[in-house]
C-alpha positions as CSV (number, residue, x, y, z in Angstrom):
1,M,69.1,34.8,26.8
2,I,72.2,36.6,28.2
3,L,73.2,39.9,26.6
4,F,76.2,42.0,27.6
5,E,76.1,45.6,26.3
6,Q,79.4,47.6,26.7
7,V,80.0,46.1,30.2
8,S,83.0,47.2,32.1
9,K,84.3,46.5,35.6
10,V,86.9,48.9,37.1
11,Y,88.0,48.5,40.7
12,P,88.7,51.5,43.1
13,D,92.4,51.1,42.6
14,G,92.0,51.6,38.9
15,T,92.3,48.0,37.9
16,T,90.2,47.2,34.8
17,A,88.9,43.6,35.1
18,V,86.5,43.8,32.1
19,D,86.6,46.4,29.4
20,G,83.7,47.3,27.2
21,L,82.4,43.7,26.8
22,S,79.5,43.1,24.3
23,F,78.3,39.6,23.4
24,E,75.2,37.4,23.5
25,V,74.6,33.9,24.6
26,A,71.6,32.3,22.9
27,E,69.0,30.2,24.7
28,G,70.2,26.7,25.3
29,E,73.8,27.5,24.2
30,L,76.9,26.5,26.2
31,V,79.6,29.1,25.9
32,T,83.0,28.5,27.5
33,L,85.0,31.5,28.8
34,V,88.7,30.6,28.6
35,G,91.9,32.5,29.3
36,P,94.8,32.9,31.7
37,S,94.3,33.9,35.3
38,G,93.3,37.5,35.8
39,C,91.9,38.0,32.3
40,G,88.3,38.8,33.5
41,K,86.5,35.6,32.7
42,T,85.3,34.9,36.2
43,T,84.4,38.5,36.8
44,T,82.3,38.3,33.6
45,M,80.4,35.3,34.9
46,M,79.9,36.7,38.4
47,M,78.4,39.9,37.1
48,V,75.5,37.8,35.6
49,N,74.2,36.9,39.1
50,R,75.4,40.2,40.6
51,L,78.0,38.7,42.9
52,I,80.0,41.5,41.3
53,E,78.4,44.7,40.1
54,P,79.5,46.2,36.8
55,T,80.9,49.7,36.7
56,S,79.1,50.5,33.4
57,G,77.1,48.9,30.7
58,R,74.0,46.6,30.9
59,I,73.5,42.9,31.4
60,L,70.2,41.5,30.3
61,V,68.9,38.0,31.2
62,G,65.8,36.8,29.4
63,G,65.4,40.4,28.1
64,E,65.4,41.9,31.6
65,D,68.0,44.3,32.8
66,I,69.4,42.7,35.9
67,A,70.3,46.0,37.5
68,G,66.7,46.5,38.4
69,T,66.3,42.9,39.8
70,D,66.6,42.0,43.5
71,P,70.0,40.2,43.7
72,V,68.7,37.5,46.0
73,A,65.7,36.7,43.8
74,L,68.0,36.8,40.7
75,R,70.4,34.3,42.2
76,R,67.6,31.9,43.0
77,R,66.7,31.9,39.3
78,I,70.3,31.2,38.2
79,G,72.1,27.9,38.9
80,Y,75.6,28.3,40.1
81,V,78.3,25.5,40.2
82,I,81.7,26.2,41.7
83,Q,85.0,24.2,41.8
84,Q,84.9,23.8,45.6
85,V,81.2,22.6,45.3
86,G,80.2,24.3,48.6
87,L,78.0,21.5,50.0
88,F,76.8,21.8,53.6
89,P,78.8,19.2,55.6
90,H,76.1,18.7,58.2
91,R,73.3,18.0,55.7
92,T,72.7,14.8,53.8
93,V,73.2,14.7,50.0
94,L,69.4,14.7,49.5
95,D,69.0,17.8,51.7
96,N,71.9,19.5,50.0
97,A,70.3,19.0,46.6
98,A,67.0,20.3,47.9
99,T,68.6,23.5,49.4
100,V,67.4,26.0,46.7
101,L,63.9,24.5,46.6
102,T,63.5,24.9,50.3
103,L,64.8,28.5,50.1
104,T,62.2,29.3,47.5
105,G,59.4,28.0,49.8
106,R,58.9,24.5,48.5
107,R,57.7,22.1,51.3
108,K,60.2,19.6,52.5
109,G,58.5,16.5,51.1
110,P,58.1,17.8,47.5
111,A,61.6,19.4,47.6
112,R,63.2,16.2,48.6
113,A,61.3,14.3,45.9
114,R,62.5,16.7,43.3
115,A,66.0,16.5,44.6
116,A,65.9,12.7,44.3
117,E,64.9,13.0,40.7
118,L,67.9,15.3,40.0
119,L,70.3,13.0,41.8
120,E,69.2,10.2,39.5
121,L,69.6,12.6,36.5
122,V,73.2,13.2,37.4
123,G,73.9,9.6,37.9
124,L,73.6,9.2,41.7
125,D,71.1,6.7,43.0
126,P,69.1,8.5,45.7
127,A,68.5,5.3,47.5
128,T,72.2,4.7,47.8
129,Y,73.6,8.2,48.2
130,G,70.7,10.3,49.4
131,S,71.2,9.6,53.1
132,R,75.0,10.0,52.9
133,Y,76.9,13.2,54.0
134,P,79.4,15.0,51.7
135,A,82.4,13.6,53.6
136,Q,81.3,10.1,52.5
137,L,81.5,11.0,48.8
138,S,84.3,11.2,46.3
139,G,85.2,14.5,44.7
140,G,83.4,13.6,41.5
141,Q,80.3,12.5,43.4
142,R,80.3,15.8,45.4
143,Q,80.5,17.7,42.1
144,R,77.5,15.8,40.8
145,V,75.5,16.8,43.9
146,G,76.6,20.4,43.2
147,V,75.2,20.2,39.6
148,A,71.9,18.6,40.9
149,R,71.5,21.5,43.5
150,A,72.1,24.1,40.8
151,L,69.4,22.5,38.6
152,A,66.9,22.1,41.4
153,A,64.8,25.1,40.7
154,D,64.9,24.5,37.0
155,P,66.8,27.7,36.2
156,P,67.0,28.9,32.6
157,V,70.7,30.0,33.2
158,L,73.5,28.0,34.7
159,L,76.9,29.5,35.7
160,M,79.8,27.2,36.1
161,D,83.2,28.3,37.5
162,E,85.9,25.7,37.0
163,P,83.3,23.0,37.8
164,F,85.6,20.0,37.1
165,G,88.9,21.4,38.1
166,A,89.2,19.8,41.6
167,V,89.2,16.2,40.4
168,D,91.7,13.9,38.7
169,P,91.8,13.7,34.9
170,V,90.0,10.4,34.6
171,V,87.1,11.6,36.8
172,R,87.1,15.0,35.1
173,E,86.5,13.4,31.7
174,R,83.7,11.3,33.1
175,L,82.1,14.4,34.6
176,Q,82.4,16.3,31.3
177,N,80.8,13.5,29.4
178,E,78.0,13.2,32.0
179,F,77.3,17.0,31.9
180,L,77.3,17.0,28.1
181,R,74.8,14.2,28.2
182,L,72.7,16.1,30.7
183,Q,72.9,19.3,28.7
184,A,71.6,17.5,25.6
185,T,68.5,16.7,27.7
186,V,67.9,19.9,29.8
187,R,69.3,22.5,27.3
188,K,70.2,25.2,29.8
189,T,71.9,28.4,28.8
190,V,75.4,28.0,30.3
191,L,78.4,30.1,30.9
192,L,81.3,27.9,31.9
193,V,84.6,29.4,33.0
194,T,87.8,27.4,32.5
195,H,91.5,28.0,32.1
196,D,91.9,24.8,30.1
197,I,91.6,25.1,26.3
198,E,91.0,21.3,26.0
199,E,88.0,21.6,28.3
200,A,86.8,24.7,26.5
201,V,87.0,22.9,23.1
202,R,85.3,19.8,24.5
203,M,82.4,21.5,26.3
204,G,81.5,24.7,24.4
205,D,79.1,25.3,21.5
206,R,81.2,28.5,21.3
207,I,84.4,29.6,22.9
208,A,85.2,33.1,24.2
209,V,89.0,33.5,24.3
210,Y,89.9,36.2,26.8
211,G,92.9,38.6,26.7
212,A,93.2,41.3,29.3
213,G,89.6,42.1,30.1
214,R,88.5,41.6,26.5
215,I,87.3,38.8,24.3
216,E,89.9,38.3,21.6
217,Q,87.7,35.8,19.7
218,L,84.2,34.3,20.1
219,D,83.5,31.5,17.8
220,T,82.9,27.8,17.5
221,P,85.7,25.5,18.8
222,A,86.5,24.4,15.2
223,A,86.8,28.0,14.0
224,V,89.0,29.1,16.9
225,L,91.3,26.2,16.4
226,G,91.3,26.3,12.6
227,A,91.4,30.1,12.1
228,P,92.7,31.9,15.2
229,A,91.7,35.6,15.0
230,S,95.1,36.9,16.2
231,R,98.6,35.8,17.1
232,Y,97.5,36.0,20.8
233,V,94.7,33.4,20.2
234,A,97.0,31.2,18.1
235,E,99.5,31.1,20.9
236,F,96.9,30.5,23.6
237,V,95.2,27.6,21.9
238,G,98.7,26.1,21.2
239,A,100.9,24.9,18.4
240,D,99.1,21.6,18.5
241,R,95.7,23.2,17.7
242,G,95.5,20.9,14.7
243,L,95.4,17.9,17.0
244,K,92.9,19.6,19.2
245,R,90.7,20.3,16.2
246,L,90.4,16.5,15.6
247,S,88.2,16.4,18.7
248,V,85.7,18.8,17.3
249,T,85.6,17.7,13.7
250,P,83.0,15.0,13.1
251,I,83.3,12.2,10.6
252,E,80.9,12.8,7.6
253,P,80.0,10.2,5.0
254,G,81.7,12.3,2.4
255,D,85.0,11.7,4.2
256,L,84.9,8.0,3.5
257,E,85.9,5.6,0.8
258,Q,84.0,2.4,-0.2
259,P,86.2,-0.7,-0.1
260,A,85.6,-4.0,-1.7
261,V,82.7,-5.9,-0.2
262,A,82.2,-9.6,0.4
263,R,78.7,-10.9,1.2
264,L,78.3,-13.0,4.3
265,D,76.7,-16.0,2.7
266,E,78.4,-16.0,-0.7
267,P,80.8,-18.8,-1.8
268,A,84.4,-18.0,-1.1
269,P,85.6,-18.6,-4.7
270,V,83.1,-16.1,-6.0
271,A,84.2,-13.4,-3.6
272,A,87.9,-14.3,-4.3
273,G,87.3,-13.8,-8.0
274,R,85.7,-10.4,-7.5
275,L,88.4,-9.2,-5.2
276,R,91.1,-10.4,-7.7
277,A,89.4,-8.5,-10.5
278,E,89.2,-5.3,-8.3
279,G,92.8,-5.7,-7.2
280,A,91.7,-5.7,-3.6
281,R,93.7,-7.5,-0.8
282,W,90.8,-7.5,1.6
283,A,87.1,-6.7,1.8
284,V,84.6,-5.8,4.5
285,V,82.0,-8.5,5.1
286,L,78.4,-7.4,5.0
287,D,75.1,-9.2,5.2
288,A,72.1,-8.7,2.9
289,T,70.9,-5.7,4.9
290,G,74.3,-3.9,4.9
291,E,75.1,-4.8,8.5
292,L,78.8,-5.1,9.2
293,H,80.1,-8.6,10.2
294,G,83.9,-8.1,9.9
295,W,86.5,-8.3,7.2
296,V,88.2,-11.0,5.2
297,A,91.6,-11.3,3.5
298,A,91.7,-12.0,-0.3
299,D,94.4,-14.6,0.3
300,A,92.1,-16.5,2.7
301,L,89.3,-16.5,0.2
302,A,91.7,-17.7,-2.6
303,I,92.8,-20.9,-0.8
304,A,89.3,-21.8,0.5
305,G,87.7,-24.9,-1.0
306,E,84.6,-24.9,-3.3
307,E,82.4,-25.4,-0.3
308,G,83.9,-22.5,1.7
309,R,81.8,-19.6,2.6
310,V,82.7,-16.0,3.4
311,R,81.1,-16.3,6.8
312,D,83.6,-19.1,7.7
313,L,86.6,-16.9,6.9
314,A,85.4,-13.5,8.2
315,R,87.4,-11.9,11.0
316,R,86.2,-9.7,13.8
317,M,86.3,-5.9,13.1
318,E,88.2,-4.3,16.0
319,A,88.6,-0.8,14.8
320,W,85.3,1.0,14.2
321,V,83.5,4.2,15.1
322,P,80.0,5.6,14.5
323,V,79.4,8.2,11.8
324,G,79.5,11.7,13.4
325,A,82.1,10.7,15.9
326,P,85.1,13.1,16.2
327,L,88.1,12.4,14.0
328,K,90.1,12.1,17.2
329,R,88.2,9.0,18.2
330,A,88.9,7.4,14.8
331,F,92.6,8.3,15.1
332,G,92.7,6.7,18.6
333,E,91.1,3.5,17.3
334,M,93.8,3.3,14.6
335,L,96.5,3.7,17.1
336,Q,95.0,1.3,19.7
337,H,94.5,-1.5,17.2
338,D,97.5,-0.7,14.9
339,A,95.0,-0.4,12.1
340,G,95.4,1.1,8.7
341,W,91.8,2.1,8.6
342,V,88.6,2.1,10.7
343,A,85.1,1.1,9.7
344,V,82.4,3.8,10.1
345,L,78.9,2.6,11.0
346,D,75.5,4.2,11.2
347,G,74.0,2.0,14.0
348,S,75.1,-1.4,12.7
349,R,74.9,-0.4,9.0
350,F,78.3,0.0,7.3
351,V,78.9,3.4,5.8
352,G,82.5,3.3,4.7
353,V,86.1,3.3,5.9
354,L,88.4,6.1,7.1
355,T,92.1,5.8,6.4
356,P,94.9,8.1,7.8
357,G,95.0,9.9,4.5
358,L,91.3,10.5,4.4
359,L,91.3,11.7,8.0
360,H,93.9,14.3,7.1
361,E,91.9,15.4,4.1
362,A,88.7,15.7,6.3
363,L,90.6,17.9,8.7
364,R,91.9,20.1,5.9
365,R,88.4,20.4,4.3
366,S,87.0,21.4,7.7
367,V,89.6,24.1,8.2
368,G,89.0,25.4,4.6
369,A,85.2,25.4,5.0
370,D,85.5,27.5,8.2
371,A,87.9,29.9,6.5
372,R,85.5,30.4,3.5
373,G,82.2,30.1,5.3
374,V,81.0,27.2,3.1
375,P,79.9,23.6,3.7
376,R,82.7,21.2,4.2
377,G,81.6,18.9,1.4
378,T,82.1,21.7,-1.2
379,V,85.8,22.2,-0.4
380,D,88.4,20.8,-2.8
381,V,91.3,19.5,-0.7
382,D,93.8,20.6,-3.4
383,S,92.7,24.2,-3.1
384,V,92.6,24.4,0.7
385,S,96.1,25.8,0.9
386,D,94.8,28.7,-1.1
387,A,92.0,29.6,1.3
């Protein structure tokens, strides 16, 4: 969808902002451009809508060389979200969201109807917020209006320049989650500029790590964190890149172990005997369909009377995560509940348990898989250090 071919930007004073840049962003892909101030990432993005003109090279959007496109018409086809939002203070939220539509000739009624749909899409009830003015909104709400405005004309490409940088960390995480949810629905081709490696990892399908006017590495978040292409990239992503990688490494069924199981309606003495034979101190409690109902201690089963049932002794499962969740979430559940393991569910169906040791092994397999270019399940943990 977006193609850079040997693109450079050199200013009259001789400063080279971008030097021989060549890369492609696929349709529906979100690529984060990350790097220190002055590295050329914002210049790269602004050349896509011709707010900055390249000195040499070509940029193609949807197969069309943008050098031959009217800049105003081009910008109306590309959504643009900036950190300062840039809403018109004298216009209502609904009219702000409809701005691009009215500029492209849409009548006021249909434009406002479409704007109302988009406000709802970004989590703002148009009946509540549509008639308000920007000054009556929080920073996070204004940013949502900016996203709605950028999506108004249904552009195939969306450019985002530090879009969540002007709000506090809690609101920032909420906005990131909301945008990822939205992106899963609308699947725009997105270039997102940030200086924050945490945000780049969280948001991007791929990350472009910038040096001085050049991309030092362009790869998936897991690959950048697990196998930095150079010392510069390793230093930029940080010594704690292993911890960062937890947030982009999903839990897979092959990472889990299968503990002892006690059935919800079976007699306590029967379950106790089985756990004793297996040498298990506890068991997960499942019903006949494999749905998780908690856990039970072997000691509690052993002292229950003949009439006791597992369901009477089961305890609530506090620490659990869905399969496919990042390892970081599982680690957080372990810490929050002071748990030695977490249950992993597929819907309400029990899949297995993840322990700290298994979490570490999953992370090592993931790194080894990226280094070798093979599926994670094929990696032997004992040989990862040889990769």
